[in-house]
C-alpha positions, -999 to 999 in steps of 0.1 A, spaced: -897 -842 302 -871 -816 310 -866 -779 294 -836 -772 274 -825 -738 293 -800 -731 271 -821 -729 235 -848 -714 253 -824 -688 267 -810 -682 226 -846 -682 215 -858 -655 240 -825 -634 236 -834 -631 196 -871 -619 202 -873 -583 192 -885 -570 222 -852 -578 237 -833 -566 217 -852 -531 217 -853 -534 251 -816 -536 254 -807 -510 230 -837 -488 250 -818 -490 277 -782 -483 261 -796 -448 251 -812 -442 280 -774 -448 297 -759 -425 271 -783 -398 279 -779 -402 318 -746 -395 311 -748 -368 288 -768 -353 318 -748 -356 344 -714 -343 325 -729 -313 306 -695 -308 289 -686 -341 281 -691 -331 242 -665 -301 249 -635 -316 232 -607 -305 213 -606 -303 173 -574 -329 174 -593 -351 199 -624 -348 182 -601 -365 153 -599 -397 169 -641 -399 168 -644 -413 136 -678 -427 135 -704 -404 154 -679 -374 155 -706 -354 174 -710 -373 203 -682 -384 226 -707 -414 243 -713 -437 219 -734 -469 219 -724 -500 197 -743 -531 195 -720 -562 202 -719 -588 181 -696 -613 191 -719 -631 219 -755 -645 213 -767 -621 236 -781 -587 226 -756 -570 246 -746 -529 235 -715 -514 248 -719 -476 264 -683 -459 256 -672 -424 269 -647 -417 245 -632 -387 270 -595 -382 278 -611 -367 308 -637 -392 320 -616 -416 340 -607 -383 366 -645 -371 363 -658 -408 371 -627 -410 401 -640 -372 414 -680 -376 414 -692 -409 402 -708 -397 374 -710 -432 358 -722 -455 388 -745 -427 393 -760 -428 356 -761 -466 360 -779 -467 388 -807 -440 378 -819 -462 347 -819 -496 367 
């Protein structure tokens, strides 16, 4: 008798505890990003116009629906995010802080 690991994974991925755990980690990452970059929400009115959903927050958490895996995408929607990461590694440090 052998286990069907593919089916087992699908069942585990659909479990409410797993989905909640992934969502909690995504929120923890958002909090870490906002903590490490205090001025992340300081964008101009023109830039804020592009933030259609969650206009009050520049760091956005989105649940991915493209795979059968419980996945959330954390996006920093700030024009200076790449420069900030290159300067002090705030994203890398944030990810390591919640591992």
